[in-house]
C-alpha positions in Angstrom: 142.4 122.8 112.4 140.8 122.8 115.9 138.3 125.5 114.8 137.5 123.6 111.6 136.8 120.4 113.6 134.5 122.3 116.0 132.6 123.9 113.1 132.1 120.5 111.5 130.8 118.9 114.7 128.3 121.8 115.1 126.9 121.4 111.6 126.5 117.6 112.1 124.6 118.3 115.4 122.3 120.8 113.8 121.5 118.5 110.9 120.6 115.7 113.4 118.2 117.9 115.4 116.5 119.7 112.4 114.0 116.9 111.5 112.9 116.6 115.2 112.3 120.3 115.4 110.3 120.2 112.2 108.2 117.4 113.6 107.4 119.3 116.8 106.0 122.3 114.8 102.2 122.4 114.7 100.5 121.6 111.3 99.0 124.6 109.5 95.3 124.5 110.0 93.0 123.9 106.9 90.8 126.9 106.0 87.8 126.2 103.8 87.3 128.6 100.9 84.4 131.0 101.5 81.2 129.9 99.9 79.3 132.0 97.4 76.6 134.2 98.8 73.4 133.6 96.9 70.9 136.5 96.8 67.5 135.5 95.4 66.0 137.7 92.7 62.3 136.9 92.5 61.1 135.9 89.1 57.7 137.4 88.1 57.8 136.1 84.5 54.9 133.7 83.6 51.2 133.2 83.4 48.9 133.4 86.4 45.3 132.8 87.4 43.4 133.8 90.5 40.4 135.2 92.3 39.4 138.3 94.3 36.8 139.7 96.7 36.1 143.3 97.7 33.6 146.2 97.4 32.3 148.5 94.7 31.2 152.1 95.2 29.2 154.1 92.7 30.6 157.5 91.8 29.2 160.7 93.1 27.9 161.6 89.6 25.9 158.5 89.2 22.1 158.8 89.0 20.7 159.2 92.6 24.1 160.3 94.1 24.1 157.3 96.5 27.5 155.6 96.6 26.8 152.9 99.2 29.1 149.9 98.8 28.3 146.6 97.3 30.0 143.2 97.6 32.0 142.1 94.6 33.9 138.9 93.7 35.5 137.4 90.6 38.6 136.2 88.9 41.6 137.3 86.9 44.1 135.8 84.4 47.2 137.4 83.1 50.9 137.3 82.0 53.9 139.1 83.4 57.3 139.6 81.9 60.3 140.8 84.1 62.4 142.7 81.6 65.0 144.0 84.1 66.0 143.2 87.7 63.3 145.6 89.0 60.7 146.2 86.3 57.7 144.0 85.3 55.4 144.5 82.3 52.1 142.6 82.1 48.6 142.2 80.7 45.5 141.1 82.7 41.9 140.2 82.0 39.6 140.7 85.0 35.8 140.1 85.7 33.9 140.9 88.9 30.3 140.0 89.8 28.5 142.7 91.8 25.8 142.2 94.4 22.7 143.5 92.6 20.4 143.2 95.6 21.8 146.5 97.0 22.4 148.6 93.9 23.4 151.8 95.6 20.6 154.0 94.1 17.1 155.1 95.1 14.2 152.5 95.1 13.2 153.7 91.7 16.7 153.3 90.3 16.8 153.1 86.4 19.7 150.7 86.1 22.2 148.5 87.9 25.6 147.2 87.2 25.6 143.4 87.6 29.3 142.9 86.6 32.5 144.7 85.7 35.2 143.6 83.3 38.5 144.9 82.0 41.5 144.2 79.9 44.5 146.2 81.1 48.2 146.5 80.8 50.2 147.0 84.0 53.7 148.2 84.9 55.3 147.2 88.1 58.4 148.0 90.1 59.7 145.2 92.4 62.0 145.0 95.4 62.5 141.7 97.0 59.2 139.7 96.9 57.0 142.9 96.6 55.8 144.7 93.5 54.1 148.1 93.3 52.2 148.5 90.1 49.9 150.8 88.0 47.3 149.5 85.5 44.9 150.9 82.9 42.9 149.9 79.8 39.5 149.0 78.4 36.5 148.4 80.7 32.9 147.3 80.2 29.9 146.7 82.4 27.1 144.1 82.4 24.3 146.6 83.0 20.5 146.2 83.0 17.5 148.5 83.3 15.3 148.0 86.3 11.7 148.8 87.3 10.5 149.3 83.8 12.9 152.0 82.8 14.4 152.3 79.3 16.9 154.4 77.6 20.7 154.3 77.0 23.5 153.9 79.5 27.2 153.7 79.5 28.5 150.2 79.2 32.0 150.7 77.7 34.8 152.9 78.8 38.1 152.9 80.5 39.7 151.9 83.8 42.8 152.9 85.8 44.1 151.7 89.1 47.1 150.3 91.0 48.0 148.0 93.8 50.6 146.1 95.7 51.4 142.4 95.1 53.6 140.1 97.3 55.1 136.7 96.5 54.6 134.4 99.4 56.3 131.6 97.4 57.5 131.4 93.8 54.1 130.2 92.8 51.7 132.0 95.1 51.1 135.8 95.4 48.6 138.0 97.1 47.5 141.5 96.2 45.5 144.6 97.3 44.2 146.7 94.5 42.2 149.9 93.7 40.5 150.2 90.3 38.3 153.0 88.9 35.8 152.4 86.1 34.4 155.2 83.9 31.7 153.8 81.7 30.2 156.9 80.2 26.8 158.6 80.4 23.3 157.3 80.6 19.8 158.8 79.8 16.6 157.2 81.2 13.0 157.2 80.4 10.4 156.2 83.0 7.9 153.4 82.5 5.3 156.0 81.5 7.5 157.3 78.7 8.5 160.5 80.5 12.2 161.5 80.4 13.5 160.7 83.9 17.0 162.0 84.0 20.6 161.2 83.2 23.9 160.5 84.9 27.2 158.8 84.7 28.0 155.2 85.1 31.2 154.9 87.2 32.4 152.6 89.9 35.3 152.7 92.4 36.4 149.2 93.5 38.8 148.0 96.2 39.7 144.3 96.3 42.1 141.7 97.7 43.2 138.8 95.5 45.2 135.6 95.4 47.1 134.4 92.3 48.7 131.1 91.4 51.6 131.7 89.1 52.9 129.2 86.5 56.4 130.5 86.8 58.6 130.0 83.7 61.9 128.8 85.2 61.8 129.3 88.9 63.6 132.0 90.9 66.7 133.7 89.5 69.8 133.6 91.8 72.6 136.2 91.7 76.0 135.0 93.1 78.6 137.3 94.5 
């Protein structure tokens, strides 16, 4: 009986002190759930329009063999479609005015290119805001005879090239580009009617450009 009474008293005492002990325990701190990590995937899909400046250099096979550079400037318009996380397919129309005061030939040059145009497709590979691309397609030249020469000259041909484009914002991008124009052969007759010679009509161009992009939907965001 004595042991029973001592056990009962001990249980009553433990029951009385348990709430106080629970109150003295520190509250479990609140931990905020980790936020999603958003990784931007730049969206190249959409129309764009822009301008460029640079230089044009006649090919070594051109008449006269002089490939001194000439200033060029113009504009471009195009459309890109991003068809996977890293690949972009596009089409672009481009026209460049050339400085005809320094035509790159001898003083008795038979012709001069006053402008270069092209319609090309392009394929690009992107990483982050940068895109490396290749392009190629149809090319033509606004070409005129000079100093009384006549004959035939290459005005239509093809162009190939490539460049690097970078998105500064989702709507603005800059690019550096090389483009080669092969416009065929030309044959020239002097003002006196004597056959004067022949040569190719080709140009190498290097330009820097700026595009405004009418993006169709803003940047894509991947969440992890």
